[in-house]
N, C-alpha and C positions, 0 to 999 in steps of 0.2 A: 665685590660689590655688595654693598647695606641691603638689608632683606627690604626694607622698604622700596629702593632702587629696583631691585628686581620685582617686585611687585607690581609697583608702576608701569613697569618696560612690556611685562607678562600682559600685563590688564591692556597696555595699549595694544600690543601686539594681535591681542583678540579681539580687537571689534574688528569686525570683516568692512572691506571696503573701503578701508582709512577714511574712519569718519572722523575720529580725530587726530589722524594726519591731515586732514582735510579742512579740521576748524579754523586753522591758521592760512591758509593759502586761501578758504574762501573767504575770509576777513578781508581778505585783498581780489578779491574777485575772479581768482583762480580757481580753474577747476581741479580735483584730488589727483594726488600724482601716485601711480601704481606701488605698491609695497617694495619698501625697499628688496631686491632680488638677495637671494644668499649665496655666496658665491665661494670658490674655493679661499679667498680670500677674506671673505667674511662669513665664519659657520655662525651658526646660532649659538649664542655661549649657554644655552640653559637644557641641559639634556632634560624629559620631562620623566615623571615618577611612575610613570604607568606602571601597571605590574604586567608581568609576561601572565600570559593566560595557558594555564598550561593544555596542551593536546593528549591526545590519545586516552582518556583518563576511562576506568571503568566507570559501568553502566550507572553504578548508585554517585557518582558526583557531577551527572550533567545535570542541571538545573531543571530539576523538575518542576520550576512554575517560569519556564523561560520567558524573562522579559519581552515583551513587544518590541522591538529594535526603532532605534529611533526612524525618523521619519526622512532625516535627513544624514548618509553616512557622512563620518566623520572622520577627518584624517590628520594628523596631527605630524607634521613634519619633523618635528624637533626629538619627535620618541622614535618615528620607524616604524619600520616593523611590517608583519602582517595586519590584515584589517581590525580584527582583534586586537593588538595591542596602539594600536593608531587612532590615540583622539584630539578632538580640538580641531583646528582648521589650519590647511595647509598657504593659505595667503598671506597669512599676517605676517608683517616684519615686527618682530619685538622692539622697534629702534622707533619713536615720532620725530619725522621730521621737523626742523624748527622754522619757522617763518621767516622771509627776508622783510617782511614790516607783519607790522600789528595794526594795518590800519582801522580805523573810526569806521562805523556803516553809515551811508550817507545821509539817512533819518534818524541818527543818533543825536536827540536836541542836546543841545550846547556842543556838539563836538564843533563847532567853527572855535569857540574858546577852551575849547580841553587843553588844558597844561601842556607845553612841550615835554616835560617830566614824566607825564603820564606813559608818554611813550616808551619810554625807555624803560620806567617800572612794567610797563605788560611785557619785553620784549624779557629784561630778568627774569619775571614770573614765571615765565614759559621753559625757559634755560631750566630755572630749578624745577619746574615740574616732571621738566624730561629726565633730568642727573635721580629723579624720586625724591629731592626734598622736600615732601609734600606739604607740612607744618612752615614750613619758609615760603615756599610758593604760595599757600592761602593768606598766609600772611603781608604779604606785599602785595597782592590781589585784594585783599578786605583794605588795605590802607587806599590803596587805589581809586578802591570804591568809595570811602568815606570822603576822597576830594572829590570825584566827579559822580555824585550820586546819580545822575541822569545817563551814564554813559555803560550800556550792558555788558560790555567785554570784562571789566574785573569782577560780576556777576557769572557771568558764562566763566571766568576762571577759577573762582568760589566752587562753582557746581563739578570742575574736572579733578580739582583736589578732593573734595570733599568723595568725590566715585571712586578715585584709585584707591581713597583710606578705608575705604566697604562703608562711609557712611550715606547710602542710597536715598533714604530722605530727605538729609539734608541737602542732598547734591540735587535733589527735585524741587527743591523750594528755592534755590539760588537760580536754579536753569530756568525757572518758573518765572522768577523775578525778572529776568534776563528781559524772556518773551513779552512779556507785558509790557516792559520799558521799549520795547523795540520790536513789535511783532513781525516784522519781513526780515529781521535780521537771520540770515539764512544758520551761520555757524552757531547761534541758541540753539533755534528749533532743532536742528541735529544733534547738538548736545544734547536736549531734554527727551530727544526721540530715544537715541541711547540709551540716554537711564531709563528708561521707561522700557526697551527691550532687556536690560538687565536685571529688571523688577518684576522680569514675566508679562510686562504689560503689554502684551505686542497689537492691541486693538488702538491704543494710545500713539503708542510709537508710529502706527500706518498713519495714523491722522495728523503727528505733526510732520512725517515724510510729505504725505500729500500735499501739504500747507507750501512747504519747500518747491516741490515741483511745479507750485501753481508760480509761485514767487518768480521760478527763474526754471522754467521747461529744458531749459538745454543744459542745467548741471547734474553731472554724470551719478555723483554721490548721494544726492535724493533718491534720483531713479534705485541706484544700487542698495541704500537704506531700505526704501520705501517696498524694495523685495524682500531684505531680509525677515522687516516685520509680516509681510505677507506669508513667508516660508515657517515662522514660527508658528503663523495661526494654520498651519498645515493646508494653506492653497500655492501647492507647488506651482501650479501653470502659471499662476498671476504672479510668484516671485522668476519664474522662466522669463514671462511678459517684461517685468521689471527691470531685470539685470540684461535682458536683450535693448530696451532705451539705451542702457547706463552704455551696452558698449558702441551700441550706433553712435553716441556721441562722442566716447572716447574709445576709439578702434585701437586692437590691440592691446588692451588692458590684460596684463597676466591676470590680475588677481582677480579681476571678474570674469575673465575666461575660466581659470579652476572652479569657481565657484559656481558657476553657469551648468559646468560640468558637474560638478555635485550635485545639483538638483536635477541632471537628467538621468542621474545614476539613481537617484531617490525616484525617478518617476519609470524607473528600468528602462530609458534608452539609451544602451550601450554606445551603439554609434555615432551617436548627437554626441553625446559625455567624451569619448576618442575624440571629434571631429575637434572641441573645442579645444584637447588639450594638445591637439597635433598644429591647432594654430598659435596658443600659448607659446610652445616650444621654437616656430619660426619667430614668434615674436621676441621670443628672449634668449637666443640658443648659449648663452652663456649663462644661464639660470635655472639649475637643477630641478626647480620644483614641479614644471612642467611632465619631464620625462617619469618622474618619479612618482607621482599620483598616476601619470600613463601605466606604469610598473605596475600599480594598486588597481585599478580599473582591469588591468589584464590579465593579473591573476585572481582577482576575483571573479572575473568571468571563464576562468579556467583554462585559458590562455598563455599557458605558462613558459614558452620559448619564448615569445613576442616580449613579455612581463620580462622577463631575463634580460631580453635586450634594451628595454628601457632605463629599466635597472643599472645596468651597465654603463650606458650613457651617462645617466646621473654622475654614476662616483667618479668617470671620465673628466666629467666639468669642475667636480667638486670630491677630488679624493679623499678631503677629510672632514665630508659631512656624513654625520655619523647615521641620519635616515636614508641614507642611501645604502650606506653599506651594511645594515639591517634588514631593508628590504630586500637587499642580492641574496645576504642570506638566508633569509626566510623561503625566497623562492626556490633557490639552492637545494634547500633542505626538502622542499616539496618535489623535485626533481630528481629526489635520491642522492645528490651529489653531498653527501655529508661533509668531506674532504673541503670541498669546496665552500661550504656554509662555515666549516671552521676557522678558516683563513679570513672570512669576510668578518665573524665576531671577533678576533682574534685582532686584526685593523683595528676594530672600535675599541678593544679591551685597552690596544697602546694609545690610542689617540687620546682615550680618556678612562682611566685606568680605575675609576671611581662613577663609572658610570653601571649600574646594576645590569642592564639589560645587556649589554656585550656580553657579561659573565654566566648570565641566564641565556643566552643564545648560546652560549658557547658548552652549556649543559647540554642542551637540547640535541647540538651535533655531535658531543662524544657519547650522547645517546643511541644515535641512529648509526653508530660506527660500532654501537657494543662494549664501548668503555664505559662501564656503569659507573665503576668507583671515582673515573674521573669527572665524568657527569655530578656524581653526587660533591668533589672536590668544588667543580667551578660554580655548583648551585649556593654552594656554601660560601665562595665569599659573594656572591651576589646577597644574601643575606648577612654577610658582614658589614656590605656596604648599606642595606636598604632598611636593616632589623628586621623585625618579624613580620615579614609581608608574608599573609597568608598563602597565596597564592604559590609564594617560592616555597615557602613550608610544604606544602600539599604535594608539587613536582618530588623534592625532596623526599618525603615519605612513597612516594609510589619506588623512587631510586632503589629506594633502601628494601621494598619490597621485591623489586626482582632481585635483590641478593639473599634475601629471605632472613635480612635484620629487620625481626618485625616490632622488638622493642624501642629500636628508634624511630621506625614509621610511627609508633604511636605516639612517642613523643615528639616528635614534629606536627603528629594531629592535634592533639592535643591542643599545644601551642596552639596550632592555629586557629582551633575552634573558640579558645580563649581569647584572642586577639581579636576575631572578626566573627563573633557568634551570630550577624547576618549573614554569614556564606554557607547558605545552608547544604550545598554541596560537599564542603568541607566537614559538616558535622555527621550528614548520610554517610561520608567516606569512611570515618572514624568511626561510627556505629558498626558498619560494617567488616571494616577489620578487625572489633574486637567483635563479631560474630563466627568469624572466618578461626579466628583463633580463640573460641570457644569460651571467651570470657561472656557468656550471656546476659549475665546480671547487670554487667556494665554495660555491653550494646544497649540491652533496652532501656535504661535509664537516659543514657545518651539520646535516643531518637525520641523517647519520650520525651525530656525536657526542649528539644525542637518542634515537637508537634504543639504542646502548649505553647510555643510561642507563635507557632506560625499554624494552628489547625484548619487550614484547608490546602495543604501540600501532598496532594495525592501521592507523589513518592516517597515522602516519610512514612506514611500507613503501609504502602507496598513492604516497605524494607522493614518496620515492626513485624506485620505479620510474617516475614520471613524468620527473625527473631524468636517470636512466640511460638511455630511451629517447632522452631530447632529445640525449646523450650517444651515440647509437648502441648504445648496448650491449644490445640485446633480452634475451639471457639472463639478465641482471643484472636488468633488469623482471620477465620472467617468476617471476625466480626469489623476489622481491619483492612479488608480488599472488596466487604459492603461498601466500605465508607468511602474508599478508593473511589469506585464507581459512584456512587454519589457527586463525589466531586467532578470527574471525570468519566462520563458513559461511554466513550471511545478508548478509555486504557484497555487495550490490547494485552499487555502483561498480567491484568490484575483478573481477567478472563481464564487467561491460560495458569495463573497458578492455581485460582479455586477450582478448575476442572484436575488438577494435578492431585488438591487436597480432597477433591471428591473420590478422584479416581484408586487413591490408596486406602479410603475408607469403604471403598465398595459400591459407591452411588454411583454405578455407571451412567444412569440417565439424566444425572444432573450433571456428569463431566460432560456428556456428548453436549447438553445444552450450550456448555459455554463454550464450547469449542467449536459449535456453531456459529454463537454470536461473535466471537474473534474472527471466524473466516467471513462473517458479514461486514464487519468493520474491515478488513485486510483481504481482499478475496486471493492477495499476492504475495501473502505472509507461507514460506515456505514449513515454517517450523509448527506451525497449528497444523496443517497439515501431517506432517509427521507425526504430531499427538495426539490427532484424532486416530493416525492408520494404528500406533501402539496400542488403543484401546481397540480398536476390531481386531486385533494381532492377540493378543492375552483371552478376547474374547470365542477366538478362532473363528472369527467372520473373516476369513483369508481373502477374500473375491474384495470383500471393502478397505480392507487393508493396505490390499496390492494398487487399488485404485487410489489410497490417497497419498500411498508411497511416490505412485507413479507422476501425481500432479507435484508432490515436494521434490523431487528430481526433475522435474521440467522447468522450477522456480528455482531450483540453485541444485544443477547441476555436478554428478563428480562426489557429492557429499556422504563420506565413506563410513558413516554412521546410518544414514538411511539407505544404502546400498546394503549394507552388513543385514538391518533388518526385513529390509525387502527379499533378500536371499535365503534370509528363515522362513518367513512369508511363503515363499513361493515354495523351498524344498518339504515345509509341513503339507501343502495343498498338492505335491505330486509333482511339480514341476522340476527337477533334479538339472535338467538343462541349463533353465533360465536361471536356475540359483546359482550354478556354476559360474554362468557370464558374470551377473550380480559381485559375486563375493572375489570373483577376482579383479573383477574391479577396483572393488571396497580398497584389496591388498595391494593395489599398485596407487589408490589415490593416498591412501596413509599407511605404507609398511611397519607403522608402529603400533598399531590398533591390535591387542592382543585378541580380542574378541573376535574377531573379523577374523584369524589362521582359526579360530577354534569353531566358528562356524563351517571352513572350509572345509577343516579335518572332517565335522560331521556331514556336509553333503556330499565327500569324498569316499566313506563310508557308504551311507545311501548308496552310491554307484558302486561299491564293492572294491575301489583301490583303497585296500588297507596300508598299506605301503605308504602312499603319499598323505593318507590320511594321518598315521601316527608322524611324519613330518611335521605336518602343519600343528599338532596337538601339541611337540615338544616346542615350535617355537610360539606358541601361545604360551607358555609354560615359561621359556626365555624372556618372554616380554613381561611377565608378571601376572597375565591373566589367570584367576581361578572360577571356575566355574562353578554355577548356584550346586548345591549339595543332591539336590533332586534330578540332575544333570548327570551331574558324577562325572 
């Protein structure tokens, strides 16, 4: 398919509620039809190029200034996959339904004397518009407009051609001329409303849709368009009400039901969303979209088993429908069924070998099965297809790091940071890997450049503080952490990090103050209590230390390191029996923790059980633990 035709089809498909699908139908006085369902015999031909969102990223890769989520969750069933991978809309068909007739509006001046040839010209122009031949379609519409200057329909057609060609200003001008010629001609009003929405002028779009509703209160497309405009203005409840009016007029419209479900999800009314999707399933039993969106909805609410059932239902209806396979693969991964997920992604790759999402999904499944080398090969295939996709490069870098192939990881991260400098998570990960590999000057340069580009990014300053501490620049590190707290006074990690710096430098009072501030921000954070316990422990305030260890273990039961530390504090305070209970629990929780075996040896020594103590010391040595010199 020519690129222009593909763009035209995609643009048509992305206009919800079939406003453009309805243009021709409404010219004949008909209600808009439901978007064409995708079935096993009519698969969507255009796989989306949305990148896979990497999962399980190290802390430095998480977005430091997480963008506010969109008011409306968007689901692109052409892409499939988890919510993070699915964008755009599930309701739209990528095909316009050509009208059986392109009748003039009753109020069109001169319509009674419209040349017969104009009708054929308009129908031909619509066919050209459908096929993506935008220039030729516009030429035919323009010729018709010259022949019948008082007829709004050719102007409306010119507006559509301009809109699909990306000339929104020109499209708006033509649509406005059409509305001025025939103020009550619904297709012209709705076309102009769609253009206003595309230009981000939701208020103007709402005004046009409202006018359309006044002209024809029983036109479901006008109510649906009004709902879209209200949603764009964040009036989600008003949008639900408008969609409901559309559904009351055109019952069981699958597209309307799915879009109202999206609004309910945005309003956190999952039950209502599920009810709409169940209605859509019943209304169109051979359409996989309702089951697929229901699967995604259930997945988002954590009901993975039910989500799997719905995704399987969608795949059963349309075995070659890639979004169904992607979604089921993602749900299977979330359920721990990496083998089943690999089957789904593999099936998707066989259906469309040039779909990068299929290969990226295979990489996820292989990684989950422990086949990191196979995952790298699959991600490389995705990159060969998608080019230098920054998310794929970052994910392959993580895979290389899992194999301790640092040079390959750095090469991928450098490429990712180069092609997508706006991806701050990638640049931070790049800087962090450079820091870990002790290329500190390079790491400092990378993160400093990022701060220059994004001076209000708290996590960037936190990463730079870590690098500066590694370089011995305590003053610079403290300045960076101060900046973090200016930008985000609730930055828990910054308080803990600064407390560590103060503690190492002997400023115990300042360290305790920072940890108290961190606890005030999050009283349920186990790590902060464990950190404060260590300060008390080192100062031989064992009662306070044990109290903080107790609280940390309440919040994070069974943590081996905290159990080890509490055992040591109890031993030093003379409570040897409790200390032995703690250290036995620590060893049971993590038998590979060398220091726990050493602490156990010390406690057994204090209890006079020398042989057992010696065995514990030997096990600690076998695991590579070497005690500090002052302990011996």
